[in-house]
C-alpha positions as CSV (number, residue, x, y, z in Angstrom):
1,M,6.1,-8.1,7.7
2,T,5.3,-5.3,5.5
3,N,3.7,-5.7,1.9
4,E,5.4,-3.7,-1.2
5,A,3.4,-0.5,-0.2
6,N,5.3,-0.7,2.9
7,T,1.9,-1.0,4.9
8,P,2.5,-2.8,8.1
9,R,0.8,-6.2,8.7
10,V,0.3,-8.3,11.7
11,E,-0.7,-12.0,11.3
12,S,-2.5,-13.8,13.7
13,P,-1.4,-17.3,14.7
14,N,-3.4,-19.8,12.8
15,H,-6.1,-22.4,14.3
16,G,-3.3,-25.1,13.4
17,V,-5.4,-27.0,11.2
18,A,-4.1,-28.8,8.2
19,W,-5.8,-27.1,5.8
20,E,-4.2,-23.7,6.5
21,K,-0.6,-25.1,5.5
22,A,-2.3,-26.9,2.5
23,F,-3.9,-23.8,0.8
24,G,-1.5,-21.7,2.1
25,Y,-2.9,-18.4,4.2
26,A,-3.3,-16.7,7.3
27,Q,-6.8,-16.9,9.4
28,A,-6.3,-13.2,9.9
29,V,-4.4,-10.1,8.5
30,K,-4.6,-6.8,10.5
31,V,-3.6,-3.6,8.1
32,K,-3.5,-0.5,10.2
33,D,-6.8,-0.6,12.3
34,T,-8.6,-2.9,9.9
35,I,-8.6,-7.1,10.8
36,Y,-9.6,-9.2,7.9
37,I,-10.7,-12.7,9.1
38,S,-10.2,-15.6,6.6
39,G,-13.5,-17.8,6.1
40,Q,-13.9,-19.3,9.4
41,L,-15.8,-22.7,9.7
42,S,-17.1,-25.0,12.5
43,H,-14.0,-26.8,13.3
44,D,-12.7,-27.8,16.7
45,S,-9.1,-27.4,17.9
46,Q,-7.9,-30.7,16.6
47,G,-9.4,-29.6,12.9
48,S,-12.4,-32.0,13.0
49,L,-15.5,-30.6,11.7
50,V,-18.1,-29.9,14.4
51,A,-21.6,-31.0,13.7
52,P,-20.6,-32.2,10.5
53,A,-23.6,-32.8,7.8
54,E,-24.7,-36.2,6.6
55,V,-23.9,-36.4,3.2
56,D,-25.1,-38.9,0.4
57,A,-22.9,-41.0,-1.9
58,I,-21.7,-38.3,-4.1
59,G,-21.0,-35.7,-1.2
60,K,-24.0,-33.9,-1.0
61,P,-25.7,-32.9,2.3
62,V,-28.8,-34.9,2.7
63,S,-30.0,-32.6,6.0
64,F,-29.6,-29.2,7.4
65,E,-30.3,-30.3,10.9
66,T,-26.5,-29.3,12.1
67,M,-26.7,-26.1,10.8
68,A,-27.1,-23.8,14.0
69,A,-24.5,-26.1,15.8
70,Q,-22.3,-25.2,12.8
71,I,-22.8,-21.8,12.8
72,R,-22.4,-21.6,16.6
73,Q,-18.9,-23.0,16.5
74,T,-18.1,-20.6,13.5
75,Y,-18.6,-17.8,15.8
76,E,-16.6,-19.4,18.4
77,N,-13.8,-19.7,16.2
78,A,-13.9,-16.1,15.0
79,R,-14.0,-15.4,18.4
80,I,-10.7,-17.0,19.1
81,I,-9.0,-14.9,16.3
82,L,-10.4,-11.6,17.3
83,Q,-9.1,-12.1,20.8
84,Q,-5.5,-12.5,19.0
85,F,-5.9,-9.2,18.0
86,G,-7.2,-7.7,21.6
87,A,-10.6,-7.3,19.7
88,T,-14.1,-8.4,20.1
89,F,-17.4,-8.8,18.2
90,D,-17.8,-5.2,19.3
91,D,-15.2,-4.1,16.9
92,V,-16.7,-6.4,14.2
93,V,-18.1,-4.0,11.1
94,E,-18.9,-6.5,8.6
95,E,-19.8,-10.3,8.0
96,T,-20.7,-12.3,5.1
97,L,-22.2,-15.9,5.6
98,Y,-21.8,-18.3,2.8
99,V,-24.5,-21.2,3.2
100,L,-25.5,-24.0,1.3
101,D,-29.2,-23.6,1.9
102,V,-30.6,-19.7,3.1
103,D,-33.8,-21.0,4.0
104,A,-32.2,-23.4,6.8
105,A,-29.8,-20.8,7.7
106,F,-31.6,-17.9,8.0
107,G,-33.4,-18.5,11.2
108,P,-30.9,-20.1,13.1
109,A,-28.3,-17.5,12.0
110,A,-30.5,-14.7,13.0
111,E,-30.7,-16.0,16.6
112,I,-27.3,-16.8,17.0
113,R,-25.8,-13.4,15.6
114,K,-28.2,-11.6,18.0
115,S,-26.7,-13.7,21.0
116,V,-23.0,-13.3,19.7
117,Y,-23.6,-9.5,19.0
118,G,-25.9,-8.9,22.3
119,S,-28.5,-7.0,20.0
120,D,-31.5,-7.6,18.2
121,L,-30.3,-4.9,15.6
122,P,-26.5,-5.7,15.5
123,Q,-24.9,-2.8,14.1
124,L,-22.9,-4.0,11.3
125,A,-22.9,-4.9,7.8
126,S,-24.2,-8.5,7.1
127,N,-24.6,-10.8,4.0
128,I,-26.1,-14.1,3.6
129,I,-25.1,-15.7,0.3
130,G,-26.3,-19.0,-0.9
131,V,-23.4,-21.2,-2.3
132,T,-23.4,-24.8,-4.1
133,R,-20.2,-25.8,-2.6
134,L,-18.1,-25.1,0.7
135,A,-14.5,-26.7,1.4
136,F,-15.5,-29.8,2.9
137,P,-18.6,-31.7,1.8
138,Q,-19.9,-32.2,5.6
139,Q,-19.6,-28.2,6.0
140,L,-22.7,-26.3,5.9
141,V,-21.8,-22.4,6.3
142,E,-18.4,-20.4,6.5
143,I,-18.6,-16.7,7.9
144,T,-15.9,-13.9,6.8
145,F,-15.3,-11.2,9.0
146,R,-14.0,-7.3,9.0
147,A,-13.1,-5.8,12.1
148,V,-11.9,-2.3,13.2
149,A,-9.8,-2.0,16.5
150,D,-7.5,0.8,17.4
151,R,-5.6,-1.9,19.8
């Protein structure tokens, strides 16, 4: 597939979850040597949210206890997408974490990121941004990635 500028594009296979078709997007697109990965979240292979937060009557999380589990699964889903391009977390140059509670996310995110990237000081640009809402009420985190891979 090519865009108007005739730049080659390679789209990755999607995860096969219902919201891909409902919203209409690819999980990732590679343009030249850069892989742009859409916001990943903590779903399993059937599309069920892993470690969903408990929510109140109006759909607001009442606890952030499942933040670490959601972050772990989100990185796993990103790994699966990277693998579709023959890439790994070593190829990631930027990530942005969107979280409902920065204080609740900071500690677990720091620990999990260091493990994922295999370093106490991962060599990539990173942002953590507090937001008021994500796609699903039980969702606490969403992460986007940019990777550069010559493969």
